Structures are given as C-alpha cells and as structure tokens.
C-alpha positions as CSV (number, residue, x, y, z in Angstrom):
1,M,6.2,-31.9,28.5
2,T,5.0,-32.3,25.2
3,N,1.6,-33.4,26.7
4,I,0.9,-30.8,29.1
5,P,-1.9,-29.7,28.4
6,I,-2.8,-26.0,28.3
7,N,-6.5,-25.2,30.2
8,A,-8.8,-24.0,27.1
9,D,-11.4,-23.4,29.2
10,R,-9.5,-20.9,31.9
11,L,-7.6,-19.1,29.3
12,W,-11.0,-18.5,27.5
13,A,-12.7,-17.2,30.3
14,S,-9.9,-14.7,31.3
15,L,-9.8,-13.4,27.6
16,M,-14.1,-12.8,28.2
17,E,-13.1,-10.9,31.5
18,M,-10.8,-9.1,30.5
19,A,-13.1,-7.9,27.4
20,K,-15.8,-6.2,29.7
21,I,-13.7,-3.9,30.5
22,G,-13.7,-1.1,27.6
23,A,-16.8,-3.4,26.4
24,T,-18.2,-1.5,23.6
25,K,-22.3,-2.0,22.2
26,K,-20.9,-3.9,19.2
27,G,-19.4,-6.6,20.9
28,G,-15.9,-4.6,20.8
29,N,-13.4,-2.8,22.9
30,C,-12.1,0.6,23.5
31,R,-9.0,0.6,25.7
32,L,-7.0,3.8,24.2
33,A,-3.4,3.4,26.3
34,L,-2.9,5.2,29.1
35,T,-6.6,5.9,30.1
36,D,-8.8,4.9,32.6
37,V,-9.4,2.1,30.9
38,D,-6.1,1.1,29.9
39,K,-5.6,1.2,33.7
40,E,-8.0,-1.4,34.8
41,G,-7.1,-3.5,32.4
42,R,-3.4,-3.5,33.3
43,D,-4.3,-3.7,36.9
44,L,-6.6,-6.8,36.3
45,F,-3.6,-8.4,34.0
46,V,-1.2,-7.8,37.2
47,R,-3.4,-9.1,40.0
48,W,-4.0,-12.6,37.9
49,C,-0.1,-12.3,37.5
50,K,0.7,-11.7,41.6
51,D,-1.5,-14.4,42.2
52,A,0.5,-16.9,39.8
53,D,3.0,-16.6,42.0
54,C,4.9,-14.1,39.2
55,D,7.3,-11.2,40.6
56,V,6.2,-8.0,38.4
57,T,8.2,-5.2,37.6
58,I,7.6,-1.9,35.6
59,D,9.7,0.6,33.7
60,A,9.6,3.9,32.9
61,V,7.9,3.5,29.8
62,G,4.7,1.2,32.1
63,N,6.1,-1.8,30.0
64,I,4.8,-4.7,32.5
65,F,6.8,-7.7,32.7
66,A,6.0,-10.9,35.0
67,R,8.2,-13.3,36.0
68,R,7.7,-17.1,36.8
69,P,11.5,-18.0,38.3
70,G,13.5,-21.2,36.7
71,T,16.1,-22.9,38.6
72,D,19.2,-21.1,36.5
73,P,18.3,-17.5,37.9
74,S,21.4,-16.4,35.5
75,K,19.9,-17.6,32.1
76,A,17.8,-14.9,30.5
77,P,14.5,-15.2,30.8
78,V,12.2,-16.8,28.1
79,M,9.0,-14.1,27.5
80,M,5.9,-14.3,26.0
81,G,3.6,-11.2,25.5
82,S,2.0,-8.6,22.8
83,H,-0.4,-5.5,24.5
84,L,-3.4,-4.8,26.1
85,D,-4.5,-0.8,24.3
86,T,-7.0,-1.2,21.6
87,Q,-8.1,1.0,18.7
88,P,-11.2,3.1,19.4
89,T,-12.9,0.5,17.9
90,G,-11.3,-2.7,18.1
91,G,-11.9,-6.2,19.1
92,R,-11.3,-8.7,21.8
93,F,-8.2,-10.2,20.8
94,D,-6.1,-7.8,18.8
95,G,-3.2,-7.7,21.5
96,V,-5.3,-9.4,24.3
97,L,-4.9,-13.1,23.4
98,G,-0.7,-12.8,23.2
99,V,-0.6,-11.4,27.1
100,L,-2.9,-13.6,27.8
101,A,-1.8,-16.7,26.4
102,G,1.2,-16.0,28.0
103,L,-0.3,-15.9,31.2
104,E,-2.2,-19.4,31.1
105,A,1.1,-20.7,30.2
106,I,2.4,-20.1,33.5
107,R,-0.6,-20.9,34.7
108,T,-0.1,-24.5,33.4
109,L,3.8,-24.9,34.1
110,N,2.0,-24.0,38.0
111,D,-0.6,-26.7,37.8
112,H,1.7,-29.2,36.7
113,A,4.7,-28.2,38.7
114,V,6.8,-28.2,35.9
115,E,10.2,-26.3,36.5
116,T,11.7,-24.9,33.6
117,E,16.3,-24.0,33.4
118,A,15.5,-20.6,32.1
119,P,13.0,-18.1,33.9
120,V,9.9,-17.8,32.4
121,E,7.9,-14.5,31.6
122,V,4.7,-12.6,30.0
123,V,4.8,-9.4,29.1
124,C,2.6,-6.3,28.6
125,W,4.1,-3.5,26.2
126,T,2.6,0.3,26.4
127,N,1.3,1.7,23.4
128,E,1.3,-0.7,20.6
129,E,-1.8,0.3,18.9
130,G,-0.6,4.1,18.0
131,S,-3.8,4.8,18.4
132,R,-4.0,7.9,21.2
133,F,-0.4,8.3,21.0
134,A,2.1,8.3,17.5
135,P,3.6,6.6,17.0
136,A,3.2,2.6,17.1
137,M,4.6,0.2,19.6
138,M,5.7,2.5,21.9
139,G,6.7,0.4,24.5
140,S,9.1,-2.1,22.6
141,G,10.5,0.8,21.3
142,V,11.6,2.2,24.0
143,F,12.9,-1.2,25.4
144,T,15.1,-1.9,22.4
145,G,16.7,2.2,22.0
146,V,14.1,2.7,18.9
147,F,12.8,5.8,21.0
148,E,14.1,7.7,23.1
149,L,12.2,7.7,26.7
150,D,12.1,11.3,26.9
151,E,10.9,11.3,23.8
152,I,8.5,9.6,23.6
153,R,7.4,11.3,27.0
154,V,6.5,14.8,25.6
155,K,4.8,13.2,22.7
156,T,0.3,14.5,22.6
157,D,-3.4,12.7,22.4
158,L,-5.7,15.3,20.2
159,D,-6.4,16.9,23.2
160,G,-2.9,18.0,23.8
161,L,-2.4,15.6,26.7
162,A,0.8,14.0,26.8
163,F,2.3,10.7,27.2
164,G,4.3,11.4,30.3
165,D,1.7,12.3,32.4
166,E,-1.2,10.2,31.7
167,L,1.3,7.3,32.4
168,E,2.1,8.8,36.1
169,R,-1.9,9.7,36.3
170,I,-2.8,5.9,35.7
171,G,0.3,5.1,38.0
172,Y,2.2,3.1,35.7
173,A,5.4,4.7,34.8
174,G,7.9,2.2,36.7
175,A,11.5,2.5,38.1
176,E,12.6,0.3,35.9
177,T,15.5,1.8,33.0
178,P,13.7,0.9,29.5
179,G,15.4,-2.2,28.1
180,S,17.7,-3.0,31.1
181,H,15.7,-6.3,31.1
182,E,16.7,-9.1,30.1
183,V,15.0,-11.4,26.9
184,G,16.5,-14.6,26.0
185,S,14.6,-15.2,23.4
186,Y,10.5,-13.8,22.7
187,F,7.3,-15.0,21.5
188,E,4.3,-13.4,20.5
189,L,1.2,-15.3,19.9
190,H,-1.0,-13.1,17.8
191,I,-4.5,-13.3,15.9
192,E,-3.7,-13.1,12.3
193,Q,-5.8,-9.9,11.4
194,G,-6.2,-11.1,7.6
195,P,-7.5,-13.8,5.8
196,I,-5.0,-16.6,4.9
197,L,-5.3,-19.1,7.8
198,E,-9.1,-19.3,7.5
199,A,-8.7,-19.4,3.4
200,E,-6.2,-22.5,3.8
201,D,-7.9,-24.1,5.9
202,R,-4.8,-23.8,9.0
203,T,-4.7,-23.4,12.8
204,I,-1.6,-22.4,13.3
205,G,0.7,-19.8,11.1
206,V,4.2,-19.7,11.9
207,V,5.3,-16.2,11.2
208,T,8.4,-16.3,9.0
209,A,9.0,-12.6,9.0
210,A,7.3,-8.9,9.3
211,Q,6.5,-6.6,6.0
212,G,8.6,-3.3,6.8
213,Q,6.6,-0.4,6.6
214,R,6.8,3.4,5.9
215,W,4.5,6.3,7.6
216,Y,3.9,9.9,6.1
217,E,2.1,12.8,7.0
218,I,1.2,15.2,4.1
219,T,0.5,18.6,3.9
220,V,-1.5,20.2,0.9
221,T,-1.1,23.7,1.1
222,G,-3.3,25.7,-1.6
223,Q,-5.3,28.4,-1.4
224,E,-9.2,28.9,0.4
225,S,-11.2,30.9,-1.4
226,H,-15.3,31.4,-2.0
227,A,-16.9,28.1,-3.9
228,G,-19.3,30.4,-6.6
229,P,-17.6,33.8,-7.6
230,T,-13.8,31.9,-7.7
231,P,-13.6,30.4,-11.3
232,M,-12.6,26.9,-12.2
233,P,-9.3,27.3,-14.0
234,V,-7.9,29.3,-11.1
235,R,-8.2,27.6,-8.2
236,R,-5.6,25.8,-5.9
237,D,-8.2,23.4,-4.5
238,A,-6.2,21.6,-1.8
239,L,-8.4,18.4,-1.3
240,L,-9.1,18.1,-5.4
241,A,-4.6,17.5,-5.1
242,A,-4.7,15.3,-1.7
243,S,-7.6,13.5,-3.6
244,K,-5.1,12.8,-6.2
245,I,-2.7,11.6,-3.9
246,V,-5.3,9.2,-2.7
247,Q,-5.9,7.6,-6.1
248,E,-2.1,7.1,-6.0
249,V,-0.8,5.9,-3.5
250,N,-4.0,2.9,-3.9
251,R,-2.1,2.5,-7.9
252,I,1.3,2.1,-6.0
253,G,-0.2,-0.6,-3.5
254,H,-1.6,-2.1,-6.8
255,H,1.4,-1.7,-8.8
256,H,3.6,-4.4,-6.6
257,P,1.1,-7.2,-6.1
258,P,0.7,-9.7,-4.3
259,H,2.0,-8.0,-0.8
260,A,2.1,-4.5,-1.1
261,C,-0.2,-2.6,1.1
262,A,-0.7,1.4,0.4
263,T,-3.9,3.4,2.4
264,V,-4.6,6.6,3.3
265,G,-6.1,6.7,6.7
266,Q,-6.3,9.3,7.8
267,M,-7.7,13.7,6.6
268,L,-8.5,16.5,7.9
269,V,-9.3,19.4,5.9
270,S,-9.9,23.1,6.0
271,P,-11.6,25.1,6.9
272,N,-14.2,22.3,5.8
273,S,-16.9,24.3,5.1
274,R,-19.5,23.6,2.4
275,N,-19.2,26.7,0.3
276,V,-15.3,27.3,0.7
277,I,-12.5,25.9,-1.7
278,P,-10.4,23.7,0.6
279,G,-7.2,25.7,1.6
280,S,-5.3,22.9,3.4
281,V,-5.6,19.0,3.8
282,F,-3.6,16.7,6.4
283,L,-3.6,13.7,5.3
284,T,-1.7,9.9,6.2
285,V,0.5,7.3,4.6
286,D,0.9,3.9,4.8
287,F,3.2,1.9,3.1
288,R,4.3,-1.9,4.0
289,H,6.2,-4.4,2.0
290,P,8.5,-7.5,2.9
291,V,11.3,-6.5,0.5
292,D,13.0,-3.4,1.8
293,E,13.5,-2.3,-2.1
294,T,10.1,-2.4,-2.8
295,L,9.4,-0.4,0.2
296,S,11.4,2.4,-1.0
297,N,10.6,2.4,-4.6
298,M,6.8,2.9,-3.4
299,D,8.7,6.3,-1.1
300,R,10.3,7.3,-4.6
301,T,6.8,6.8,-6.6
302,L,4.8,8.7,-4.3
303,K,6.8,11.5,-3.9
304,A,8.1,12.3,-7.3
305,F,4.2,12.3,-8.0
306,S,3.9,14.6,-5.5
307,A,6.3,17.2,-6.9
308,T,4.9,16.7,-10.2
309,L,1.1,17.5,-8.9
310,A,2.3,20.7,-7.0
311,K,3.7,22.0,-10.2
312,E,0.1,21.3,-11.8
313,N,-1.9,22.0,-9.7
314,Q,-0.5,25.2,-7.8
315,V,-0.3,23.8,-4.1
316,R,2.3,23.4,-1.7
317,I,3.2,19.2,-1.2
318,D,5.4,18.7,2.6
319,I,5.8,15.4,3.0
320,V,7.3,14.2,6.4
321,D,8.6,10.4,6.6
322,F,6.6,10.3,10.2
323,W,8.2,6.5,11.0
324,Y,9.8,3.7,9.4
325,F,10.8,-0.1,10.2
326,P,12.1,-2.5,7.8
327,P,11.4,-6.1,6.7
328,T,12.4,-7.8,9.7
329,P,13.1,-11.7,10.0
330,F,12.8,-13.4,12.8
331,S,15.1,-17.0,14.2
332,D,15.7,-19.2,12.1
333,G,15.5,-21.2,16.2
334,C,12.5,-19.1,17.4
335,I,11.0,-20.4,14.2
336,E,11.7,-23.9,14.3
337,A,10.5,-24.5,17.6
338,V,7.1,-23.2,16.6
339,R,6.8,-25.5,14.1
340,E,7.7,-28.4,15.9
341,G,4.9,-26.7,18.5
342,A,2.7,-27.2,15.9
343,K,3.5,-30.6,15.2
344,A,3.6,-31.8,18.8
345,A,-0.1,-30.4,19.0
346,G,-1.3,-32.2,15.6
347,L,-2.1,-28.6,14.3
348,G,-1.8,-28.3,10.6
349,Y,0.0,-25.1,10.2
350,M,1.6,-23.1,7.1
351,D,4.5,-20.3,7.1
352,I,3.2,-16.7,6.9
353,V,4.2,-13.4,6.8
354,S,3.0,-11.0,8.9
355,G,1.0,-7.7,7.1
356,A,0.7,-6.0,10.8
357,G,3.7,-4.3,12.3
358,H,3.6,-6.2,16.3
359,D,5.9,-5.5,19.4
360,A,7.9,-8.8,18.1
361,V,9.4,-6.1,15.1
362,Y,11.3,-4.4,17.8
363,I,12.4,-7.3,20.1
364,A,13.7,-8.8,16.9
365,G,16.5,-6.8,16.8
366,V,17.4,-7.6,20.5
367,A,16.8,-11.2,21.0
368,P,16.1,-13.9,18.9
369,T,11.7,-14.1,18.1
370,G,8.8,-15.5,17.1
371,M,5.8,-14.9,16.2
372,I,2.9,-17.2,16.4
373,F,-0.8,-16.7,14.4
374,V,-4.1,-18.0,14.5
375,P,-7.6,-17.2,12.4
376,C,-9.8,-14.8,13.1
377,E,-13.3,-14.7,10.9
378,D,-13.0,-13.5,7.4
379,G,-9.8,-11.7,8.3
380,I,-11.5,-9.3,10.0
381,S,-9.1,-7.1,12.8
382,H,-9.2,-3.1,14.5
383,N,-13.0,-3.7,14.3
384,E,-15.6,-4.6,16.7
385,I,-16.7,-7.6,14.8
386,E,-12.9,-9.0,14.9
387,N,-13.7,-12.5,16.4
388,A,-11.2,-16.0,17.2
389,T,-12.9,-18.9,18.0
390,P,-12.3,-20.5,21.7
391,E,-10.4,-23.9,19.7
392,D,-8.3,-21.6,17.8
393,C,-7.1,-19.3,20.9
394,A,-6.3,-22.7,22.7
395,A,-4.6,-24.1,19.9
396,G,-2.2,-21.4,19.6
397,C,-1.4,-21.1,23.4
398,Q,-0.7,-24.9,23.2
399,V,1.2,-24.2,20.4
400,L,3.1,-21.1,22.6
401,L,3.8,-23.5,25.8
402,H,5.8,-26.0,24.1
403,A,7.8,-23.2,21.9
404,I,8.2,-21.6,25.4
405,L,9.3,-25.3,26.6
406,A,11.6,-25.4,24.1
407,R,13.2,-22.7,24.7
408,A,13.6,-22.2,28.7
409,E,15.2,-25.7,28.4
410,A,17.9,-24.3,25.7
411,L,18.3,-21.3,24.9
412,D,20.6,-19.6,22.6
C-alpha cells in the first residue's frame, strides 16, 4: 500500500478550482467565515465529497464531516482536515490544502479499491481563522468542549451580525451535536506559514508540537483635549501610552529568543481626529511560545509594565485575557506515522514546531493527533501572494495518505 500514488494533477486542479471562489485581484482569496463565498466553497466541497461516495454530516457549529466506510464500522474513524475560511487578504493554500488533500486521499483509495479497517474521514472545521468572528478555531473549539456552542453562536462581527444567525443563513447549522463524532486519530496537512523548511531545503515538516498562545485586548483611556492649547506636560495622551505598550510587546518578543513571537495586530484610536489628543486606544496583543513557563513570564512582564505605565502617564489601562491555549505536544504514534510516511515517499523531512495555531491543537485534546507541513514560498502566509508548488502539495498529500493508512489499519 505504500506504493499507492495520489493523483497530483487532480489535487492541484481541485486547489485551483476552490481558489476561484472568493478570488482577489492579487491572486489570493477572501472567504471570510459564514459569508456567501464561504457557503459557495462549502457547497463545492460537499458536492465533491458526495461524488467520492462519502457520507456527509454537519454538526451544529457547521463542521462538515465526509466519511468513507471501513470494514469494521465499530472502529473510530481516522480523520484528516483543516478549514476553508481565509483571512481578508488570504492565500490559496492556508487551510484549504489540508481539506482538499484529505479529499484526494479518499479519492485515491477509491481509485485503487483499497479497503481500510477503520473508516476514513475528511473534515472542514468552521471559522479557523477568527478573522470575521473572534476567537479563532471556533468549530474545533466547540467540538472539543473548549467553547460552549451557545457562547459562540452569539459572537458578532464588526457589523453586529451574530455567528449563529449567519450560520443558519448559509444553511450550515447542522443537526449533529458537536463532539458526538468519534475520532480515532487526526492528521492535518498545512503549509508551514514560515521560512524554516524552505531554508533547510526539506519537503516535509514533521510537526511535533504547537506553540502556546495568549491573546489580549487592551484599552488605554486618557483624556481627549485640544491639540493646540493643551500644554505637553499636562496631557493624558492615550495613544502615546499605547505606543509604549507596542514597543514593550516587541521588546518582550526579542527577550525570549529564538521561539518567542509578540505582536500588536490591531489598534483603534478615538476620536481619531488630527487636532484632538487621543482619549482612548484599543489594541490587541498576541504572544506565542512553545514553553508554557516562558509564555507565563511574558504575560507577567506585560501586565507589570502596563501597571507602571498607567501611573507614570496618568492613564487607565485595562487588559482582558481574551484567549489562551497552552503549548500542545502531538501524539508520538501520529508523529512516527508521518515520519514513516516521509521515508516511504523518499522525501527529505525534519522535525518542526508549529508557530501558528491550528485546529489540530484542539483536536489533540481528544484524540491522537499529528500534523504535516510543506514549504510555502519565502515563508509568507496570510497574504495574497502566499504560494506553494504543485510538487510540494502533492508530496504532503502522499505523506498524509501513508500516515492515515497506517492508522486506519492499527488504531490506538
């Protein structure tokens, strides 16, 4: 079975067909979660799954499961997948590669009439990106009990539209209870979204763990006043204080090399007028590190700095711990299945830690989980110029097929 080749041309054609949905002028994709184009992408995926003789079910948070039966229906399925939603200026491969590679693995099994003991499934998780509705990874989070369904359904976008209403509007509020779907093991193929594999000239990244993350929402409140008559020494400038937080976040990231990442990604200034001293600033902070102790140290440093800054600048600083998940090691058995798959395919590989969050992080809490990375050009992702080669996509899919075959015949 290790010699069964996936259909590389079919995989690439499927990727390019999906890329037409929500295509942007710069060659990327914009398929925000639960929009009309997200529905169009989901509809195409479901049609392809049914064409591959899969049984399709949908749960109440909109996760889509497509099952290829095994010879032993009592076995929990080996699952593959990722997401179809994108960033506003996203690329053609982030998420979608894992979904359509899973579908290609099933198509290949069909082509060669291969039977597996356990069922094999491909899943599309809802709202992994967290761009339109925050936080990220909502579908897998509800599935694994990290979030409550009712809590997620009332989340709103910037236009005040509720997640639950939009899910129903596009027709993907399914009847299945999230989490009731068994998972024997789970694999997720993804572009690396970083430069390491390309720099090391390796085709396959064997993902051993994912970094922990802490997200914050910070509001700095000062006092609005006229930009002309207000003397510099008496100003309570919220933007000035916020700028110092930005610098401190950057310093914290540099203070914990080589793995720490620290980012201020969003800032809203009020009243946002050129001749008014800003009275309020909202900003977001994203901390990441593979060691939880270090991540906690970054947390303490930010909060201590902010407390001192508030006193020195006569402003109020409110920090909300918006989202946290700890560093997540993946299953030894699944990691080994990926390594053996790379060896069987004759591909260069290396162990790697994921710098980004993925649905696999939450699934690892309920089932043995592994991830496979392939290179992306210049390590660029969440960008319309995001790119991966047909050869690397096919190589990742081939390793995915090897891994799921190993697990579908001998589950934990």
